[in-house]
C-alpha positions in Angstrom: -14.8 18.6 -44.7 -14.8 19.3 -41.4 -14.2 16.7 -38.5 -17.2 15.6 -36.5 -16.4 16.5 -32.2 -16.9 14.0 -30.2 -17.8 14.8 -26.5 -15.2 14.4 -23.7 -15.0 11.4 -21.6 -17.1 12.5 -18.9 -14.9 9.6 -16.4 -11.4 10.8 -18.0 -10.9 13.7 -15.7 -12.9 12.1 -12.9 -10.9 12.6 -9.3 -11.7 9.1 -8.3 -9.6 6.4 -11.3 -9.3 3.0 -10.9 -7.9 0.3 -13.1 -7.3 -3.4 -13.4 -4.8 -4.4 -16.1 -6.0 -7.6 -17.6 -3.8 -11.0 -17.5 -3.3 -14.3 -19.4 -2.9 -16.7 -18.3 -3.9 -17.0 -15.0 -3.3 -20.4 -12.5 -6.3 -22.7 -13.2 -6.0 -24.2 -9.6 -5.4 -21.2 -7.1 -9.2 -20.0 -7.8 -10.0 -23.1 -5.5 -8.3 -21.3 -3.1 -7.9 -18.1 -2.9 -11.1 -17.3 -0.2 -9.1 -19.4 2.0 -5.8 -17.6 1.2 -7.7 -13.8 2.0 -9.4 -14.5 5.7 -6.5 -12.8 7.2 -7.4 -10.4 5.2 -11.1 -9.8 5.6 -10.0 -9.8 9.5 -7.6 -7.0 9.1 -10.0 -5.3 6.2 -13.1 -6.3 9.2 -11.3 -4.0 11.4 -9.8 -1.3 10.0 -13.4 -0.5 8.1 -14.5 0.5 11.7 -11.8 2.9 11.5 -12.4 4.0 8.7 -15.9 4.5 10.1 -14.9 6.7 12.9 -12.5 8.5 10.7 -16.0 9.3 8.5 -17.4 10.5 11.1 -14.7 12.8 12.8 -13.9 14.6 9.2 -18.3 14.9 9.1 -17.3 17.5 12.0 -14.1 18.5 10.8 -15.7 19.5 7.2 -19.1 21.2 8.7 -17.0 23.2 10.6 -13.7 24.1 8.5 -15.0 23.2 4.7 -11.6 21.4 4.9 -10.8 17.5 4.6 -8.1 16.3 7.3 -5.6 15.2 5.2 -4.7 12.4 6.9 -7.9 10.9 7.5 -8.4 11.7 3.8 -4.6 9.4 3.3 -6.2 7.0 6.2 -10.2 6.1 3.9 -8.6 6.2 0.5 -5.8 3.4 2.2 -8.3 1.3 3.4 -10.4 1.6 0.0 -6.8 1.4 -2.0 -7.0 -2.4 0.7 -10.5 -3.2 -0.5 -10.2 -3.1 -3.8 -7.2 -5.1 -4.2 -8.6 -7.9 -2.6 -11.9 -7.6 -4.3 -9.3 -8.1 -7.5 -8.0 -11.2 -6.1 -11.2 -12.6 -4.9 -13.0 -11.9 -8.3 -10.1 -13.8 -9.8 -9.2 -11.0 -12.3 -5.5 -11.3 -10.8 -3.0 -14.3 -9.1 -1.1 -11.6 -7.6 -1.4 -11.9 -3.9 -2.6 -8.3 -2.2 0.1 -7.1 0.0 -1.1 -6.1 3.7 -0.7 -2.1 3.4 -3.0 1.2 3.3 -0.2 2.6 1.2 -0.2 3.0 -2.9 2.0 -0.4 -4.6 2.6 0.7 -7.6 3.3 -3.0 -8.6 0.5 -4.3 -7.6 -2.0 -4.9 -10.3 -4.8 -3.4 -9.4 -4.8 0.7 -8.6 -6.9 2.9 -7.0 -6.1 6.9 -7.2 -7.9 9.5 -5.2 -7.3 13.3 -5.8 -7.5 15.1 -2.5 -9.9 18.2 -2.6 -7.4 20.9 -2.6 -9.9 23.5 -2.9 -11.9 22.0 0.2 -15.4 20.5 0.4 -18.1 22.5 0.8 -19.9 22.8 5.2 -23.0 21.6 3.6 -21.8 18.6 1.5 -21.5 16.0 4.7 -25.1 16.1 5.7 -26.3 14.9 1.6 -23.8 13.1 0.1 -25.0 9.9 1.2 -28.4 10.7 0.3 -27.3 11.9 -3.1 -25.2 9.0 -3.7 -27.8 6.5 -3.2 -29.2 6.1 -6.5 -25.7 5.5 -8.1 -25.2 3.0 -5.4 -28.3 0.9 -6.2 -27.2 1.1 -10.0 -23.4 -0.1 -8.1 -25.0 -2.7 -6.3 -27.1 -4.1 -9.4 -23.6 -4.2 -11.6 -22.0 -5.5 -8.8 -24.2 -8.8 -8.4 -24.2 -9.5 -12.4 -20.2 -9.2 -12.2 -20.5 -11.6 -9.2 -22.7 -14.1 -11.5 -19.9 -13.4 -13.8 -17.1 -14.4 -12.0 -18.9 -17.5 -10.9 -18.5 -18.8 -14.4 -15.2 -17.7 -14.8 -14.1 -19.7 -12.3 -14.8 -22.5 -14.7 -13.2 -20.6 -17.7 -10.0 -20.6 -15.7 -10.4 -23.7 -14.5 -10.4 -25.6 -18.2 -8.7 -22.6 -19.6 -6.8 -20.9 -17.1 -8.6 -17.3 -18.8 -11.1 -14.9 -17.5 -12.9 -14.1 -21.1 -12.2 -10.9 -21.5 -15.5 -9.7 -21.5 -16.4 -11.1 -18.7 -13.9 -9.5 -16.8 -14.4 -5.4 -18.0 -17.8 -5.8 -16.2 -16.2 -6.6 -13.3 -13.9 -4.2 -13.6 -16.8 -1.5 -14.6 -18.6 -2.9 -11.5 -15.6 -2.7 -9.1 -14.9 1.4 -10.7 -18.7 2.0 -10.0 -18.9 0.9 -6.5 -15.5 2.7 -5.5 -16.8 5.9 -6.9 -20.1 5.8 -5.2 -18.4 5.0 -2.3 -16.0 8.2 -2.4 -18.8 10.4 -3.3 -20.7 8.7 -0.2 -17.9 9.2 2.5 -17.6 13.3 0.9 -13.3 13.0 -0.1 -15.0 14.0 -3.7 -17.4 16.7 -4.5 -18.2 15.9 -8.3 -20.4 13.4 -9.1 -19.6 10.0 -9.8 -20.7 9.9 -14.1 -23.5 8.0 -15.2 -21.3 5.9 -17.7 -20.7 2.8 -18.9 -17.1 2.2 -17.8 
């Protein structure tokens, strides 16, 4: 009897990889103050986001004329995205580990984001249309994100009383982050492959 082949996971080799490992137990009282503890990060990310916006504009023209994404700009934008992911994971109650003030990879931090540099270059036309092509994906990502925020509200009470983030809810929140960051990476043309329309 022949084995039935299963189609490869289209997200398995996608150049944007995000993971937040499930943790238990969590501190039951920390969710009460996480939003307050993150205030310095909000200020830092606000300033970094402004810098990232100008970096994307600079990359737009460089790619348009050279077909190469400047490595320094790429590393900066990915660094800002890493920082934002760590803050989101902490704010969404997925981890009790306080996020570091860092643009660099932090192997010891639970939330991880990896984006492969486009070594083969970027087609010059992509900066002109990626933002437009990304809109349908980002709309769906936004819907999943709104659902995730509702789930985090209920998870707040679950953690308060049980010290556990219900695993099914946790996985949906992780998916929402994955979709969001894939969409942003594509819209900013730091990856050339369209994000996969898969749950996970």
